[in-house]
C-alpha positions in Angstrom: 0.2 -0.2 -0.3 1.2 3.2 -1.1 1.7 5.7 2.4 0.6 9.2 2.3 4.2 10.2 3.9 5.9 8.4 0.6 3.6 10.6 -1.8 4.3 13.8 0.1 7.9 12.5 -0.4 7.7 13.0 -4.0 5.5 15.5 -4.8 6.1 19.8 -4.6 3.3 20.7 -2.6 2.3 23.6 0.1 1.8 22.9 3.7 -2.2 22.9 4.0 -1.6 20.1 1.5 1.1 18.0 3.3 -0.8 18.5 6.8 -3.7 17.0 4.9 -1.8 13.9 3.7 -0.2 13.3 6.7 -3.6 13.6 8.7 -5.1 11.0 6.0 -1.5 8.6 6.9 -2.8 8.9 10.6 -6.2 7.6 10.1 -5.3 5.0 8.1 -2.9 3.6 10.5 -5.7 4.1 13.0 -7.6 1.9 10.5 -5.3 -0.6 10.5 -4.5 -1.1 13.9 -8.6 -2.1 14.2 -8.8 -4.3 11.2 -5.8 -6.4 12.5 -7.5 -6.8 16.1 -10.6 -7.2 15.0 -9.3 -9.6 12.3 -7.7 -11.9 15.1 -11.1 -12.7 16.9 -14.9 -13.4 16.1 -16.8 -10.4 17.1 -20.4 -11.5 18.0 -23.6 -9.1 19.4 -26.3 -10.2 21.3 -29.7 -8.6 22.0 -33.4 -8.5 21.7 -35.2 -6.7 20.1 -38.6 -5.5 19.0 -40.3 -6.1 15.3 -38.8 -2.3 14.9 -35.4 -3.0 16.5 -37.0 -1.8 19.5 -34.0 -2.4 22.0 -35.3 -1.0 25.7 -36.7 2.0 27.5 -35.4 4.3 29.9 -32.4 2.2 30.7 -34.1 -1.0 30.7 -34.9 -3.9 29.2 -38.6 -4.3 26.6 -40.0 -6.8 29.1 -39.1 -9.3 31.0 -38.7 -12.9 29.4 -37.2 -15.9 31.6 -36.6 -18.0 28.1 -34.5 -15.3 26.7 -32.2 -14.6 30.0 -31.3 -18.2 30.0 -30.9 -18.2 26.7 -28.3 -15.4 27.1 -26.3 -17.1 30.0 -26.0 -20.4 28.1 -24.4 -18.2 24.7 -22.5 -16.0 26.3 -21.2 -18.0 29.8 -17.5 -18.6 29.6 -16.9 -15.3 27.7 -16.1 -12.1 27.3 -19.1 -9.4 27.4 -18.4 -5.6 26.2 -20.9 -3.3 27.4 -21.3 0.4 27.3 -21.6 2.2 31.2 -25.4 2.5 31.0 -25.7 -1.1 30.5 -23.2 -1.5 33.2 -25.9 0.7 35.6 -28.9 -1.3 34.3 -27.7 -5.0 35.6 -29.5 -6.0 38.5 -26.9 -8.0 39.1 -23.0 -7.3 38.5 -20.8 -8.1 37.2 -22.0 -10.7 35.3 -21.0 -14.4 36.6 -18.7 -16.7 34.4 -18.1 -14.2 32.3 -15.4 -11.1 31.9 -17.1 -8.2 32.1 -15.6 -5.1 30.5 -17.0 -1.8 30.5 -16.6 1.0 27.8 -16.9 4.7 28.8 -15.9 7.6 27.9 -16.3 9.1 31.3 -13.1 9.8 33.7 -14.1 6.4 36.2 -13.1 3.0 37.2 -16.0 0.6 38.3 -16.0 -1.8 40.7 -15.7 -5.1 40.0 -15.1 -4.9 36.4 -12.4 -4.0 33.8 -13.0 -0.3 32.8 -11.7 0.9 29.3 -11.9 4.6 27.8 -11.7 3.7 24.0 -13.1 0.9 21.4 -9.2 0.5 20.8 -8.6 -0.2 24.5 -11.2 -2.6 24.6 -9.9 -4.8 21.5 -6.1 -5.0 23.3 -8.3 -6.3 26.3 -10.0 -9.1 23.8 -7.7 -9.8 21.3 -6.9 -13.0 22.2 -10.3 -14.4 22.8 -12.2 -16.8 20.7 -15.4 -15.3 20.5 -16.4 -12.0 22.6 -19.8 -10.2 23.0 -20.9 -7.0 22.7 -24.2 -6.6 25.0 -25.5 -3.3 24.4 -26.0 -0.5 24.4 -27.5 1.0 21.5 -24.2 3.1 21.1 -22.1 -0.5 21.3 -23.9 -2.0 18.7 -23.8 0.6 16.1 -20.2 1.2 17.1 -19.2 -2.4 16.6 -21.7 -3.9 14.1 -19.5 -2.9 11.0 -17.3 -5.4 12.7 -19.2 -8.1 14.0 -18.7 -11.8 12.3 -21.9 -12.6 14.3 -25.5 -11.7 15.2 -27.6 -13.4 18.3 -31.1 -11.7 18.2 -34.0 -12.6 19.8 -36.6 -11.6 17.8 -39.9 -10.6 19.8 -42.9 -10.6 18.2 -44.3 -7.6 19.4 -43.6 -3.8 18.9 -43.0 -2.0 22.3 -42.5 1.9 23.2 -38.8 2.6 23.5 -36.0 5.2 23.1 -33.4 3.5 21.6 -32.8 0.9 18.8 -30.5 -1.7 17.4 -28.8 -0.3 14.1 -30.9 -1.6 10.9 -29.1 -4.5 9.3 -28.5 -4.9 5.5 -29.5 -8.5 4.6 -27.3 -8.5 1.7 -24.5 -8.2 4.4 -26.2 -11.1 6.3 -27.5 -14.9 6.0 -30.0 -15.9 8.1 -28.6 -19.8 9.5 -30.4 -20.5 12.4 -34.2 -19.4 13.2 -35.9 -21.2 16.2 -39.7 -20.2 17.4 -40.6 -20.0 21.0 -44.2 -19.3 21.7 -45.5 -17.5 24.6 -46.2 -19.7 27.6 -47.1 -19.1 31.7 -43.8 -17.0 32.3 -43.2 -15.5 28.9 -45.9 -13.0 27.4 -44.7 -13.1 24.0 -43.5 -15.6 20.6 -40.1 -14.8 19.8 -37.3 -16.2 17.6 -34.0 -16.8 18.6 -32.1 -15.7 15.4 -28.5 -16.2 14.1 -27.0 -14.7 11.8 -23.6 -14.8 9.8 -21.7 -12.2 7.9 -22.0 -12.9 4.2 -17.8 -13.4 3.2 
């Protein structure tokens, strides 16, 4: 790959253009760093959403579904879970047991009982050797990690909800549905739902 510094060294240009070229070079280096981190591991995202990709309301889940909580525990146990600070604060029990908990926050604070980082890059450093790490929310984390994710575990609740945060739109051309299990509502779970697994098209 031709680096911008090489171009700058071989052309006659003004200072403004050189500054622009060096800034592009810096951004390219950062992109390469992120790509290297993600290419060496599997990033998965796990979420429960309504029919309009609703995620939650007032920092709470859409509804209480024991069958989905069990599903979440079975998939993520023994792995690393990554979350934003609002998701961490919303957990009724923390840290999540039998999982490595990492919280990403822009605030100058450290959360007790968990690994706290202040950037996506720092989070990637911590999970670079993980076979699979799970992004579990919230909406901002899903949006930031979606371009790099390899797999989505979605609980599709067959209902619409009042919400103030949403899961990012999923481009059907980029994702393949490989598993779709229907779970009917019962006395403990008020809604029909589907457990879906999607993998990124190569």
